[in-house]
mmCIF file as Biopython writes it, N, C-alpha, C and O atoms, coordinates in Angstrom:
data_model
#
loop_
_atom_site.group_PDB
_atom_site.id
_atom_site.type_symbol
_atom_site.label_atom_id
_atom_site.label_alt_id
_atom_site.label_comp_id
_atom_site.label_asym_id
_atom_site.label_entity_id
_atom_site.label_seq_id
_atom_site.pdbx_PDB_ins_code
_atom_site.Cartn_x
_atom_site.Cartn_y
_atom_site.Cartn_z
_atom_site.occupancy
_atom_site.B_iso_or_equiv
_atom_site.auth_seq_id
_atom_site.auth_asym_id
_atom_site.pdbx_PDB_model_num
ATOM 1   N N  . MET A ? 1  ? 9.881   12.984  4.521   1.0 0.0 1  A 1 
ATOM 2   C CA . MET A ? 1  ? 10.302  11.747  3.903   1.0 0.0 1  A 1 
ATOM 3   C C  . MET A ? 1  ? 10.419  11.946  2.402   1.0 0.0 1  A 1 
ATOM 4   O O  . MET A ? 1  ? 9.674   12.711  1.789   1.0 0.0 1  A 1 
ATOM 5   N N  . GLU A ? 2  ? 11.355  11.251  1.848   1.0 0.0 2  A 1 
ATOM 6   C CA . GLU A ? 2  ? 11.515  11.287  0.406   1.0 0.0 2  A 1 
ATOM 7   C C  . GLU A ? 2  ? 11.137  9.927   -0.159  1.0 0.0 2  A 1 
ATOM 8   O O  . GLU A ? 2  ? 11.557  8.885   0.344   1.0 0.0 2  A 1 
ATOM 9   N N  . PHE A ? 3  ? 10.343  9.960   -1.206  1.0 0.0 3  A 1 
ATOM 10  C CA . PHE A ? 3  ? 9.931   8.735   -1.867  1.0 0.0 3  A 1 
ATOM 11  C C  . PHE A ? 3  ? 10.324  8.819   -3.332  1.0 0.0 3  A 1 
ATOM 12  O O  . PHE A ? 3  ? 10.408  9.907   -3.901  1.0 0.0 3  A 1 
ATOM 13  N N  . SER A ? 4  ? 10.561  7.675   -3.933  1.0 0.0 4  A 1 
ATOM 14  C CA . SER A ? 4  ? 10.894  7.598   -5.339  1.0 0.0 4  A 1 
ATOM 15  C C  . SER A ? 4  ? 9.708   8.046   -6.191  1.0 0.0 4  A 1 
ATOM 16  O O  . SER A ? 4  ? 8.606   7.511   -6.066  1.0 0.0 4  A 1 
ATOM 17  N N  . THR A ? 5  ? 9.943   9.025   -7.051  1.0 0.0 5  A 1 
ATOM 18  C CA . THR A ? 5  ? 8.893   9.500   -7.952  1.0 0.0 5  A 1 
ATOM 19  C C  . THR A ? 5  ? 8.409   8.355   -8.829  1.0 0.0 5  A 1 
ATOM 20  O O  . THR A ? 5  ? 7.215   8.232   -9.102  1.0 0.0 5  A 1 
ATOM 21  N N  . GLU A ? 6  ? 9.336   7.523   -9.266  1.0 0.0 6  A 1 
ATOM 22  C CA . GLU A ? 6  ? 8.990   6.366   -10.101 1.0 0.0 6  A 1 
ATOM 23  C C  . GLU A ? 6  ? 8.065   5.417   -9.346  1.0 0.0 6  A 1 
ATOM 24  O O  . GLU A ? 6  ? 7.073   4.949   -9.904  1.0 0.0 6  A 1 
ATOM 25  N N  . ALA A ? 7  ? 8.378   5.127   -8.088  1.0 0.0 7  A 1 
ATOM 26  C CA . ALA A ? 7  ? 7.545   4.225   -7.287  1.0 0.0 7  A 1 
ATOM 27  C C  . ALA A ? 7  ? 6.157   4.820   -7.076  1.0 0.0 7  A 1 
ATOM 28  O O  . ALA A ? 7  ? 5.159   4.101   -7.129  1.0 0.0 7  A 1 
ATOM 29  N N  . ILE A ? 8  ? 6.088   6.124   -6.838  1.0 0.0 8  A 1 
ATOM 30  C CA . ILE A ? 8  ? 4.795   6.788   -6.632  1.0 0.0 8  A 1 
ATOM 31  C C  . ILE A ? 8  ? 3.940   6.670   -7.886  1.0 0.0 8  A 1 
ATOM 32  O O  . ILE A ? 8  ? 2.751   6.362   -7.804  1.0 0.0 8  A 1 
ATOM 33  N N  . LYS A ? 9  ? 4.539   6.915   -9.043  1.0 0.0 9  A 1 
ATOM 34  C CA . LYS A ? 9  ? 3.795   6.825   -10.302 1.0 0.0 9  A 1 
ATOM 35  C C  . LYS A ? 9  ? 3.314   5.401   -10.555 1.0 0.0 9  A 1 
ATOM 36  O O  . LYS A ? 9  ? 2.178   5.195   -10.982 1.0 0.0 9  A 1 
ATOM 37  N N  . MET A ? 10 ? 4.170   4.424   -10.295 1.0 0.0 10 A 1 
ATOM 38  C CA . MET A ? 10 ? 3.785   3.027   -10.507 1.0 0.0 10 A 1 
ATOM 39  C C  . MET A ? 10 ? 2.642   2.628   -9.580  1.0 0.0 10 A 1 
ATOM 40  O O  . MET A ? 10 ? 1.693   1.969   -10.005 1.0 0.0 10 A 1 
ATOM 41  N N  . MET A ? 11 ? 2.733   3.026   -8.319  1.0 0.0 11 A 1 
ATOM 42  C CA . MET A ? 11 ? 1.694   2.672   -7.363  1.0 0.0 11 A 1 
ATOM 43  C C  . MET A ? 11 ? 0.383   3.393   -7.686  1.0 0.0 11 A 1 
ATOM 44  O O  . MET A ? 11 ? -0.696  2.822   -7.527  1.0 0.0 11 A 1 
ATOM 45  N N  . ALA A ? 12 ? 0.476   4.639   -8.138  1.0 0.0 12 A 1 
ATOM 46  C CA . ALA A ? 12 ? -0.719  5.386   -8.524  1.0 0.0 12 A 1 
ATOM 47  C C  . ALA A ? 12 ? -1.419  4.710   -9.696  1.0 0.0 12 A 1 
ATOM 48  O O  . ALA A ? 12 ? -2.647  4.619   -9.722  1.0 0.0 12 A 1 
ATOM 49  N N  . GLU A ? 13 ? -0.647  4.240   -10.659 1.0 0.0 13 A 1 
ATOM 50  C CA . GLU A ? 13 ? -1.234  3.563   -11.817 1.0 0.0 13 A 1 
ATOM 51  C C  . GLU A ? 13 ? -1.907  2.261   -11.403 1.0 0.0 13 A 1 
ATOM 52  O O  . GLU A ? 13 ? -2.990  1.935   -11.888 1.0 0.0 13 A 1 
ATOM 53  N N  . ILE A ? 14 ? -1.267  1.521   -10.509 1.0 0.0 14 A 1 
ATOM 54  C CA . ILE A ? 14 ? -1.880  0.291   -9.987  1.0 0.0 14 A 1 
ATOM 55  C C  . ILE A ? 14 ? -3.197  0.623   -9.290  1.0 0.0 14 A 1 
ATOM 56  O O  . ILE A ? 14 ? -4.197  -0.075  -9.463  1.0 0.0 14 A 1 
ATOM 57  N N  . MET A ? 15 ? -3.184  1.690   -8.507  1.0 0.0 15 A 1 
ATOM 58  C CA . MET A ? 15 ? -4.374  2.102   -7.772  1.0 0.0 15 A 1 
ATOM 59  C C  . MET A ? 15 ? -5.511  2.485   -8.717  1.0 0.0 15 A 1 
ATOM 60  O O  . MET A ? 15 ? -6.655  2.079   -8.515  1.0 0.0 15 A 1 
ATOM 61  N N  . VAL A ? 16 ? -5.196  3.262   -9.743  1.0 0.0 16 A 1 
ATOM 62  C CA . VAL A ? 16 ? -6.219  3.674   -10.710 1.0 0.0 16 A 1 
ATOM 63  C C  . VAL A ? 16 ? -6.817  2.448   -11.395 1.0 0.0 16 A 1 
ATOM 64  O O  . VAL A ? 16 ? -8.035  2.354   -11.542 1.0 0.0 16 A 1 
ATOM 65  N N  . LYS A ? 17 ? -5.978  1.517   -11.809 1.0 0.0 17 A 1 
ATOM 66  C CA . LYS A ? 17 ? -6.479  0.308   -12.472 1.0 0.0 17 A 1 
ATOM 67  C C  . LYS A ? 17 ? -7.379  -0.497  -11.547 1.0 0.0 17 A 1 
ATOM 68  O O  . LYS A ? 17 ? -8.411  -1.011  -11.978 1.0 0.0 17 A 1 
ATOM 69  N N  . GLU A ? 18 ? -6.998  -0.610  -10.276 1.0 0.0 18 A 1 
ATOM 70  C CA . GLU A ? 18 ? -7.809  -1.357  -9.316  1.0 0.0 18 A 1 
ATOM 71  C C  . GLU A ? 18 ? -9.152  -0.666  -9.086  1.0 0.0 18 A 1 
ATOM 72  O O  . GLU A ? 18 ? -10.193 -1.322  -9.065  1.0 0.0 18 A 1 
ATOM 73  N N  . ILE A ? 19 ? -9.130  0.646   -8.915  1.0 0.0 19 A 1 
ATOM 74  C CA . ILE A ? 19 ? -10.373 1.402   -8.700  1.0 0.0 19 A 1 
ATOM 75  C C  . ILE A ? 19 ? -11.291 1.259   -9.913  1.0 0.0 19 A 1 
ATOM 76  O O  . ILE A ? 19 ? -12.502 1.094   -9.767  1.0 0.0 19 A 1 
ATOM 77  N N  . GLU A ? 20 ? -10.699 1.326   -11.127 1.0 0.0 20 A 1 
ATOM 78  C CA . GLU A ? 20 ? -11.496 1.147   -12.343 1.0 0.0 20 A 1 
ATOM 79  C C  . GLU A ? 20 ? -12.063 -0.266  -12.420 1.0 0.0 20 A 1 
ATOM 80  O O  . GLU A ? 20 ? -13.227 -0.457  -12.774 1.0 0.0 20 A 1 
ATOM 81  N N  . TRP A ? 21 ? -11.229 -1.263  -12.082 1.0 0.0 21 A 1 
ATOM 82  C CA . TRP A ? 21 ? -11.657 -2.655  -12.154 1.0 0.0 21 A 1 
ATOM 83  C C  . TRP A ? 21 ? -12.820 -2.920  -11.205 1.0 0.0 21 A 1 
ATOM 84  O O  . TRP A ? 21 ? -13.779 -3.609  -11.553 1.0 0.0 21 A 1 
ATOM 85  N N  . VAL A ? 22 ? -12.720 -2.367  -10.008 1.0 0.0 22 A 1 
ATOM 86  C CA . VAL A ? 22 ? -13.775 -2.557  -9.013  1.0 0.0 22 A 1 
ATOM 87  C C  . VAL A ? 22 ? -15.021 -1.756  -9.381  1.0 0.0 22 A 1 
ATOM 88  O O  . VAL A ? 22 ? -16.129 -2.109  -8.980  1.0 0.0 22 A 1 
ATOM 89  N N  . GLY A ? 23 ? -14.841 -0.689  -10.134 1.0 0.0 23 A 1 
ATOM 90  C CA . GLY A ? 23 ? -15.963 0.127   -10.581 1.0 0.0 23 A 1 
ATOM 91  C C  . GLY A ? 23 ? -16.365 1.209   -9.609  1.0 0.0 23 A 1 
ATOM 92  O O  . GLY A ? 23 ? -17.469 1.744   -9.707  1.0 0.0 23 A 1 
ATOM 93  N N  . ILE A ? 24 ? -15.494 1.544   -8.672  1.0 0.0 24 A 1 
ATOM 94  C CA . ILE A ? 24 ? -15.830 2.550   -7.660  1.0 0.0 24 A 1 
ATOM 95  C C  . ILE A ? 24 ? -16.032 3.927   -8.287  1.0 0.0 24 A 1 
ATOM 96  O O  . ILE A ? 24 ? -16.921 4.670   -7.871  1.0 0.0 24 A 1 
ATOM 97  N N  . GLY A ? 25 ? -15.219 4.272   -9.278  1.0 0.0 25 A 1 
ATOM 98  C CA . GLY A ? 25 ? -15.287 5.596   -9.877  1.0 0.0 25 A 1 
ATOM 99  C C  . GLY A ? 25 ? -16.609 5.913   -10.544 1.0 0.0 25 A 1 
ATOM 100 O O  . GLY A ? 25 ? -16.912 7.081   -10.790 1.0 0.0 25 A 1 
ATOM 101 N N  . LYS A ? 26 ? -17.398 4.898   -10.839 1.0 0.0 26 A 1 
ATOM 102 C CA . LYS A ? 26 ? -18.684 5.114   -11.500 1.0 0.0 26 A 1 
ATOM 103 C C  . LYS A ? 26 ? -19.713 5.745   -10.571 1.0 0.0 26 A 1 
ATOM 104 O O  . LYS A ? 26 ? -20.765 6.196   -11.025 1.0 0.0 26 A 1 
ATOM 105 N N  . GLY A ? 27 ? -19.417 5.782   -9.274  1.0 0.0 27 A 1 
ATOM 106 C CA . GLY A ? 27 ? -20.353 6.334   -8.312  1.0 0.0 27 A 1 
ATOM 107 C C  . GLY A ? 27 ? -20.135 7.811   -8.041  1.0 0.0 27 A 1 
ATOM 108 O O  . GLY A ? 27 ? -20.736 8.367   -7.122  1.0 0.0 27 A 1 
ATOM 109 N N  . GLY A ? 28 ? -19.281 8.455   -8.830  1.0 0.0 28 A 1 
ATOM 110 C CA . GLY A ? 28 ? -19.004 9.870   -8.636  1.0 0.0 28 A 1 
ATOM 111 C C  . GLY A ? 28 ? -17.700 10.100  -7.904  1.0 0.0 28 A 1 
ATOM 112 O O  . GLY A ? 28 ? -17.064 9.167   -7.414  1.0 0.0 28 A 1 
ATOM 113 N N  . ILE A ? 29 ? -17.318 11.367  -7.841  1.0 0.0 29 A 1 
ATOM 114 C CA . ILE A ? 29 ? -16.024 11.734  -7.273  1.0 0.0 29 A 1 
ATOM 115 C C  . ILE A ? 29 ? -15.929 11.371  -5.792  1.0 0.0 29 A 1 
ATOM 116 O O  . ILE A ? 29 ? -14.883 10.904  -5.342  1.0 0.0 29 A 1 
ATOM 117 N N  . ARG A ? 30 ? -16.985 11.575  -5.040  1.0 0.0 30 A 1 
ATOM 118 C CA . ARG A ? 30 ? -16.947 11.266  -3.602  1.0 0.0 30 A 1 
ATOM 119 C C  . ARG A ? 30 ? -16.769 9.771   -3.368  1.0 0.0 30 A 1 
ATOM 120 O O  . ARG A ? 30 ? -15.966 9.365   -2.528  1.0 0.0 30 A 1 
ATOM 121 N N  . LYS A ? 31 ? -17.508 8.955   -4.099  1.0 0.0 31 A 1 
ATOM 122 C CA . LYS A ? 31 ? -17.377 7.508   -3.943  1.0 0.0 31 A 1 
ATOM 123 C C  . LYS A ? 31 ? -15.988 7.056   -4.399  1.0 0.0 31 A 1 
ATOM 124 O O  . LYS A ? 31 ? -15.385 6.172   -3.790  1.0 0.0 31 A 1 
ATOM 125 N N  . GLY A ? 32 ? -15.490 7.667   -5.470  1.0 0.0 32 A 1 
ATOM 126 C CA . GLY A ? 32 ? -14.146 7.352   -5.931  1.0 0.0 32 A 1 
ATOM 127 C C  . GLY A ? 32 ? -13.090 7.708   -4.904  1.0 0.0 32 A 1 
ATOM 128 O O  . GLY A ? 32 ? -12.166 6.933   -4.656  1.0 0.0 32 A 1 
ATOM 129 N N  . GLU A ? 33 ? -13.229 8.883   -4.306  1.0 0.0 33 A 1 
ATOM 130 C CA . GLU A ? 33 ? -12.275 9.323   -3.287  1.0 0.0 33 A 1 
ATOM 131 C C  . GLU A ? 33 ? -12.325 8.412   -2.063  1.0 0.0 33 A 1 
ATOM 132 O O  . GLU A ? 33 ? -11.285 8.032   -1.525  1.0 0.0 33 A 1 
ATOM 133 N N  . ASN A ? 34 ? -13.528 8.064   -1.628  1.0 0.0 34 A 1 
ATOM 134 C CA . ASN A ? 34 ? -13.670 7.162   -0.478  1.0 0.0 34 A 1 
ATOM 135 C C  . ASN A ? 34 ? -13.088 5.787   -0.788  1.0 0.0 34 A 1 
ATOM 136 O O  . ASN A ? 34 ? -12.456 5.165   0.066   1.0 0.0 34 A 1 
ATOM 137 N N  . GLY A ? 35 ? -13.301 5.323   -2.002  1.0 0.0 35 A 1 
ATOM 138 C CA . GLY A ? 35 ? -12.746 4.039   -2.401  1.0 0.0 35 A 1 
ATOM 139 C C  . GLY A ? 35 ? -11.225 4.057   -2.403  1.0 0.0 35 A 1 
ATOM 140 O O  . GLY A ? 35 ? -10.589 3.102   -1.960  1.0 0.0 35 A 1 
ATOM 141 N N  . MET A ? 36 ? -10.642 5.144   -2.901  1.0 0.0 36 A 1 
ATOM 142 C CA . MET A ? 36 ? -9.183  5.271   -2.912  1.0 0.0 36 A 1 
ATOM 143 C C  . MET A ? 36 ? -8.633  5.315   -1.487  1.0 0.0 36 A 1 
ATOM 144 O O  . MET A ? 36 ? -7.607  4.701   -1.195  1.0 0.0 36 A 1 
ATOM 145 N N  . SER A ? 37 ? -9.309  6.034   -0.611  1.0 0.0 37 A 1 
ATOM 146 C CA . SER A ? 37 ? -8.867  6.104   0.786   1.0 0.0 37 A 1 
ATOM 147 C C  . SER A ? 37 ? -8.904  4.730   1.442   1.0 0.0 37 A 1 
ATOM 148 O O  . SER A ? 37 ? -7.977  4.356   2.161   1.0 0.0 37 A 1 
ATOM 149 N N  . GLU A ? 38 ? -9.969  3.984   1.197   1.0 0.0 38 A 1 
ATOM 150 C CA . GLU A ? 38 ? -10.080 2.640   1.756   1.0 0.0 38 A 1 
ATOM 151 C C  . GLU A ? 38 ? -8.985  1.736   1.190   1.0 0.0 38 A 1 
ATOM 152 O O  . GLU A ? 38 ? -8.375  0.956   1.921   1.0 0.0 38 A 1 
ATOM 153 N N  . PHE A ? 39 ? -8.745  1.848   -0.108  1.0 0.0 39 A 1 
ATOM 154 C CA . PHE A ? 39 ? -7.698  1.070   -0.763  1.0 0.0 39 A 1 
ATOM 155 C C  . PHE A ? 39 ? -6.339  1.374   -0.139  1.0 0.0 39 A 1 
ATOM 156 O O  . PHE A ? 39 ? -5.572  0.459   0.161   1.0 0.0 39 A 1 
ATOM 157 N N  . LEU A ? 40 ? -6.040  2.663   0.059   1.0 0.0 40 A 1 
ATOM 158 C CA . LEU A ? 40 ? -4.759  3.056   0.646   1.0 0.0 40 A 1 
ATOM 159 C C  . LEU A ? 40 ? -4.603  2.546   2.076   1.0 0.0 40 A 1 
ATOM 160 O O  . LEU A ? 40 ? -3.518  2.107   2.459   1.0 0.0 40 A 1 
ATOM 161 N N  . ARG A ? 41 ? -5.667  2.600   2.865   1.0 0.0 41 A 1 
ATOM 162 C CA . ARG A ? 41 ? -5.603  2.079   4.233   1.0 0.0 41 A 1 
ATOM 163 C C  . ARG A ? 41 ? -5.323  0.575   4.227   1.0 0.0 41 A 1 
ATOM 164 O O  . ARG A ? 41 ? -4.523  0.081   5.022   1.0 0.0 41 A 1 
ATOM 165 N N  . THR A ? 42 ? -5.982  -0.137  3.333   1.0 0.0 42 A 1 
ATOM 166 C CA . THR A ? 42 ? -5.798  -1.582  3.239   1.0 0.0 42 A 1 
ATOM 167 C C  . THR A ? 42 ? -4.378  -1.930  2.807   1.0 0.0 42 A 1 
ATOM 168 O O  . THR A ? 42 ? -3.743  -2.810  3.388   1.0 0.0 42 A 1 
ATOM 169 N N  . VAL A ? 43 ? -3.889  -1.238  1.791   1.0 0.0 43 A 1 
ATOM 170 C CA . VAL A ? 43 ? -2.521  -1.467  1.319   1.0 0.0 43 A 1 
ATOM 171 C C  . VAL A ? 43 ? -1.521  -1.096  2.409   1.0 0.0 43 A 1 
ATOM 172 O O  . VAL A ? 43 ? -0.547  -1.818  2.627   1.0 0.0 43 A 1 
ATOM 173 N N  . GLY A ? 44 ? -1.750  0.018   3.092   1.0 0.0 44 A 1 
ATOM 174 C CA . GLY A ? 44 ? -0.858  0.444   4.159   1.0 0.0 44 A 1 
ATOM 175 C C  . GLY A ? 44 ? -0.790  -0.561  5.287   1.0 0.0 44 A 1 
ATOM 176 O O  . GLY A ? 44 ? 0.290   -0.833  5.812   1.0 0.0 44 A 1 
ATOM 177 N N  . ALA A ? 45 ? -1.925  -1.113  5.668   1.0 0.0 45 A 1 
ATOM 178 C CA . ALA A ? 45 ? -1.957  -2.116  6.735   1.0 0.0 45 A 1 
ATOM 179 C C  . ALA A ? 45 ? -1.200  -3.371  6.308   1.0 0.0 45 A 1 
ATOM 180 O O  . ALA A ? 45 ? -0.459  -3.953  7.101   1.0 0.0 45 A 1 
ATOM 181 N N  . GLU A ? 46 ? -1.382  -3.782  5.071   1.0 0.0 46 A 1 
ATOM 182 C CA . GLU A ? 46 ? -0.669  -4.963  4.556   1.0 0.0 46 A 1 
ATOM 183 C C  . GLU A ? 46 ? 0.836   -4.706  4.510   1.0 0.0 46 A 1 
ATOM 184 O O  . GLU A ? 46 ? 1.632   -5.560  4.900   1.0 0.0 46 A 1 
ATOM 185 N N  . ALA A ? 47 ? 1.217   -3.529  4.035   1.0 0.0 47 A 1 
ATOM 186 C CA . ALA A ? 47 ? 2.635   -3.176  3.951   1.0 0.0 47 A 1 
ATOM 187 C C  . ALA A ? 47 ? 3.267   -3.102  5.342   1.0 0.0 47 A 1 
ATOM 188 O O  . ALA A ? 47 ? 4.380   -3.589  5.541   1.0 0.0 47 A 1 
ATOM 189 N N  . LEU A ? 48 ? 2.575   -2.507  6.291   1.0 0.0 48 A 1 
ATOM 190 C CA . LEU A ? 48 ? 3.097   -2.408  7.647   1.0 0.0 48 A 1 
ATOM 191 C C  . LEU A ? 48 ? 3.283   -3.797  8.253   1.0 0.0 48 A 1 
ATOM 192 O O  . LEU A ? 48 ? 4.292   -4.066  8.906   1.0 0.0 48 A 1 
ATOM 193 N N  . GLY A ? 49 ? 2.314   -4.672  8.035   1.0 0.0 49 A 1 
ATOM 194 C CA . GLY A ? 49 ? 2.433   -6.035  8.538   1.0 0.0 49 A 1 
ATOM 195 C C  . GLY A ? 49 ? 3.652   -6.745  7.952   1.0 0.0 49 A 1 
ATOM 196 O O  . GLY A ? 49 ? 4.389   -7.418  8.672   1.0 0.0 49 A 1 
ATOM 197 N N  . SER A ? 50 ? 3.861   -6.591  6.643   1.0 0.0 50 A 1 
ATOM 198 C CA . SER A ? 50 ? 5.025   -7.212  5.993   1.0 0.0 50 A 1 
ATOM 199 C C  . SER A ? 50 ? 6.325   -6.618  6.521   1.0 0.0 50 A 1 
ATOM 200 O O  . SER A ? 50 ? 7.292   -7.341  6.762   1.0 0.0 50 A 1 
ATOM 201 N N  . TYR A ? 51 ? 6.343   -5.311  6.696   1.0 0.0 51 A 1 
ATOM 202 C CA . TYR A ? 51 ? 7.533   -4.633  7.209   1.0 0.0 51 A 1 
ATOM 203 C C  . TYR A ? 51 ? 7.883   -5.128  8.612   1.0 0.0 51 A 1 
ATOM 204 O O  . TYR A ? 51 ? 9.046   -5.403  8.907   1.0 0.0 51 A 1 
ATOM 205 N N  . LEU A ? 52 ? 6.874   -5.240  9.467   1.0 0.0 52 A 1 
ATOM 206 C CA . LEU A ? 52 ? 7.105   -5.695  10.840  1.0 0.0 52 A 1 
ATOM 207 C C  . LEU A ? 52 ? 7.555   -7.151  10.881  1.0 0.0 52 A 1 
ATOM 208 O O  . LEU A ? 52 ? 8.398   -7.511  11.702  1.0 0.0 52 A 1 
ATOM 209 N N  . GLU A ? 53 ? 7.008   -7.991  10.010  1.0 0.0 53 A 1 
ATOM 210 C CA . GLU A ? 53 ? 7.446   -9.383  9.941   1.0 0.0 53 A 1 
ATOM 211 C C  . GLU A ? 53 ? 8.923   -9.462  9.557   1.0 0.0 53 A 1 
ATOM 212 O O  . GLU A ? 53 ? 9.684   -10.225 10.154  1.0 0.0 53 A 1 
ATOM 213 N N  . ARG A ? 54 ? 9.324   -8.676  8.565   1.0 0.0 54 A 1 
ATOM 214 C CA . ARG A ? 54 ? 10.737  -8.658  8.151   1.0 0.0 54 A 1 
ATOM 215 C C  . ARG A ? 54 ? 11.632  -8.159  9.275   1.0 0.0 54 A 1 
ATOM 216 O O  . ARG A ? 54 ? 12.710  -8.706  9.511   1.0 0.0 54 A 1 
ATOM 217 N N  . ALA A ? 55 ? 11.182  -7.122  9.963   1.0 0.0 55 A 1 
ATOM 218 C CA . ALA A ? 55 ? 11.982  -6.585  11.072  1.0 0.0 55 A 1 
ATOM 219 C C  . ALA A ? 55 ? 12.145  -7.638  12.162  1.0 0.0 55 A 1 
ATOM 220 O O  . ALA A ? 55 ? 13.230  -7.786  12.725  1.0 0.0 55 A 1 
ATOM 221 N N  . ASP A ? 56 ? 11.071  -8.370  12.463  1.0 0.0 56 A 1 
ATOM 222 C CA . ASP A ? 56 ? 11.154  -9.440  13.464  1.0 0.0 56 A 1 
ATOM 223 C C  . ASP A ? 56 ? 12.122  -10.530 13.021  1.0 0.0 56 A 1 
ATOM 224 O O  . ASP A ? 56 ? 12.921  -11.016 13.820  1.0 0.0 56 A 1 
ATOM 225 N N  . GLU A ? 57 ? 12.051  -10.915 11.749  1.0 0.0 57 A 1 
ATOM 226 C CA . GLU A ? 57 ? 12.942  -11.949 11.230  1.0 0.0 57 A 1 
ATOM 227 C C  . GLU A ? 57 ? 14.403  -11.497 11.305  1.0 0.0 57 A 1 
ATOM 228 O O  . GLU A ? 57 ? 15.279  -12.277 11.678  1.0 0.0 57 A 1 
ATOM 229 N N  . GLN A ? 58 ? 14.658  -10.251 10.953  1.0 0.0 58 A 1 
ATOM 230 C CA . GLN A ? 58 ? 16.018  -9.722  11.000  1.0 0.0 58 A 1 
ATOM 231 C C  . GLN A ? 58 ? 16.525  -9.647  12.438  1.0 0.0 58 A 1 
ATOM 232 O O  . GLN A ? 58 ? 17.690  -9.943  12.704  1.0 0.0 58 A 1 
ATOM 233 N N  . ALA A ? 59 ? 15.656  -9.254  13.360  1.0 0.0 59 A 1 
ATOM 234 C CA . ALA A ? 59 ? 16.050  -9.188  14.768  1.0 0.0 59 A 1 
ATOM 235 C C  . ALA A ? 59 ? 16.362  -10.579 15.283  1.0 0.0 59 A 1 
ATOM 236 O O  . ALA A ? 59 ? 17.327  -10.766 16.025  1.0 0.0 59 A 1 
ATOM 237 N N  . GLU A ? 60 ? 15.554  -11.559 14.897  1.0 0.0 60 A 1 
ATOM 238 C CA . GLU A ? 60 ? 15.790  -12.945 15.328  1.0 0.0 60 A 1 
ATOM 239 C C  . GLU A ? 60 ? 17.104  -13.467 14.753  1.0 0.0 60 A 1 
ATOM 240 O O  . GLU A ? 60 ? 17.861  -14.137 15.456  1.0 0.0 60 A 1 
ATOM 241 N N  . GLU A ? 61 ? 17.380  -13.172 13.501  1.0 0.0 61 A 1 
ATOM 242 C CA . GLU A ? 61 ? 18.633  -13.603 12.883  1.0 0.0 61 A 1 
ATOM 243 C C  . GLU A ? 61 ? 19.821  -12.962 13.599  1.0 0.0 61 A 1 
ATOM 244 O O  . GLU A ? 61 ? 20.842  -13.617 13.809  1.0 0.0 61 A 1 
ATOM 245 N N  . SER A ? 62 ? 19.699  -11.701 13.970  1.0 0.0 62 A 1 
ATOM 246 C CA . SER A ? 62 ? 20.769  -11.019 14.692  1.0 0.0 62 A 1 
ATOM 247 C C  . SER A ? 62 ? 21.025  -11.665 16.049  1.0 0.0 62 A 1 
ATOM 248 O O  . SER A ? 62 ? 22.173  -11.817 16.468  1.0 0.0 62 A 1 
ATOM 249 N N  . ARG A ? 63 ? 19.943  -12.044 16.734  1.0 0.0 63 A 1 
ATOM 250 C CA . ARG A ? 63 ? 20.084  -12.691 18.046  1.0 0.0 63 A 1 
ATOM 251 C C  . ARG A ? 63 ? 20.765  -14.047 17.908  1.0 0.0 63 A 1 
ATOM 252 O O  . ARG A ? 63 ? 21.559  -14.437 18.763  1.0 0.0 63 A 1 
ATOM 253 N N  . LEU A ? 64 ? 20.456  -14.763 16.837  1.0 0.0 64 A 1 
ATOM 254 C CA . LEU A ? 64 ? 21.045  -16.085 16.624  1.0 0.0 64 A 1 
ATOM 255 C C  . LEU A ? 64 ? 22.543  -15.988 16.325  1.0 0.0 64 A 1 
ATOM 256 O O  . LEU A ? 64 ? 23.303  -16.901 16.648  1.0 0.0 64 A 1 
ATOM 257 N N  . LEU A ? 65 ? 22.960  -14.891 15.716  1.0 0.0 65 A 1 
ATOM 258 C CA . LEU A ? 65 ? 24.367  -14.719 15.379  1.0 0.0 65 A 1 
ATOM 259 C C  . LEU A ? 65 ? 25.224  -14.336 16.583  1.0 0.0 65 A 1 
ATOM 260 O O  . LEU A ? 65 ? 26.448  -14.468 16.549  1.0 0.0 65 A 1 
ATOM 261 N N  . LEU A ? 66 ? 24.582  -13.868 17.633  1.0 0.0 66 A 1 
ATOM 262 C CA . LEU A ? 66 ? 25.331  -13.437 18.824  1.0 0.0 66 A 1 
ATOM 263 C C  . LEU A ? 66 ? 25.760  -14.570 19.650  1.0 0.0 66 A 1 
ATOM 264 O O  . LEU A ? 66 ? 26.399  -14.374 20.684  1.0 0.0 66 A 1 
#
């Protein structure tokens, strides 16, 4: 898969700011890494849910047009 380098950098910066805000990094590298992994899983689940909702809406709109 190819992803936008710009999008990756923007999302990484958001992630760093969130981890700093929550204070996870203060617990050492392992706690920071675990916190980032948890953050990514949470964001991924939210993104997947939004993606599936949009796909359902688009499929419903297509059915209505037929």
